[in-house]
N, C-alpha and C positions, 0 to 999 in steps of 0.2 A: 414503328421501326426506327424512325429518326431519333427518338428519345433513347431507345435501346442502344443504338450505335453511339450516341453521345456518352452514355453511361459506360459502355465498353471502352471507348477511347479514353475516358477519364481514368478508368481502372488501369489501362495500359500505361498511361502517363505516370500514374502513381507507382506502378511496378518499376518503370524505368528510373524514377527518382530513387526508390528504395534500393534498387540494384546498384545505382551510382553511389549511394551512401554506404552500401555493403562493400563496394570496391575500396572506398576510402578507409573504412574500418579494417579491411583486410590489410591494406598497405600500412596502416598504423598499428597493426597487431592488437586491435581493440576487440578482444574475444567476447567480452560482455556485450559490446555494441552489436556484434555480429549475431549473437543469439536473439536479441530483441528484434533485429531486422528480419530474421528468419521467420519469427512468429507473424510479423506484419505482412511479409510476403505470402505466407500461408493463408491469411485472412483475405487478402486481395485476390489470390488465385481461387479461393472458394467462392467469392462473389462472382468472379469472371465465369467460372464453371457453371454456376447456377443460372446465370443469364444465358449463356450459350446453350445450355441443355434445353432451355425453354424455346429456343429459336430453331428454325430449320437451318441446317448447315449451309444450304445454297444461298441463304439470305445474308450471310456475313459479308460485309463490304470488303473489297480487295484492299482498300487503304488500311483497314484494321488488321487484316492478315499480314500486310507488310510491316506495320508497326509492331505487331506481336512477334514477328520473325526477328526483328532487330533486338527486342527485349530478350527473346529466347537465347540468342547468340551471347549477349552480355551475361545472362544468368549462367550459361554453360561455362563461360570463361571463369566466372567467379567460383563455380563448383569445382573446376579442375584445380584452381589455386587452393581452395579450402581442403581438397583431398590431399594435395601435396603437403600442405602445412600439417595436416593431421598425421600423415605418414612420417614427416620429419619429427614431430613431437613424440610419436611412438618410438622411433629410432633413438632419439635423444634419451628418453626415459630408460630404454633398454641398456644404452651405454652407461648411464649413470648407475643403474642397478649393478651392472657388471663391475664397474669401478669400485663401488661400495663393497661388493662381495670379495673382491681381490684385496682391498684394504683390510677387511676383517680377517682375512687369511694370512696377512703378512704383518703389518705393524702400523701403528699410528703414533702421532706426536701429540701429547696432551699437555696442558699447562703444568702438570706435575712431573713430566718427564716422558721418555719414550717407552712404548710398550710393544713387545713382540707378542702377537696373538696367534693362536691356532685354535679355532673353534672346537676341534675334536680332541684337544689335549690341554696342556697347562698354559698359563699366561705368565710371561716373565716381564718384570718392570725394572727400569733403571731411572733413578732420580737424576735430574739435571743438576 
């Protein structure tokens, strides 16, 4: 049991470290870094689940439950931030799409001159 508790404590410490790195990556907008850390978290959680599944629930030390609770809170905070970032990215993409569609329906300035465009009709150009 002592060896199992030590292994669980090690996994929880690793999770806390990975979640801290994730928070740093979120703050730095390092999306590639976040993706790699997510995979690492999944691996650690899988190991944790496998060990806990083999144990009887009553045998889990209170100290480990407290450690896990702190890690869970940090992970939830990161998840809320990531969800907000994803929503912001979706909104920005939608705004860019809307701007692009409006530009196509009105006019653009190209190196060769101004162009008035109407996708459903003719295009008129003027050389600069």
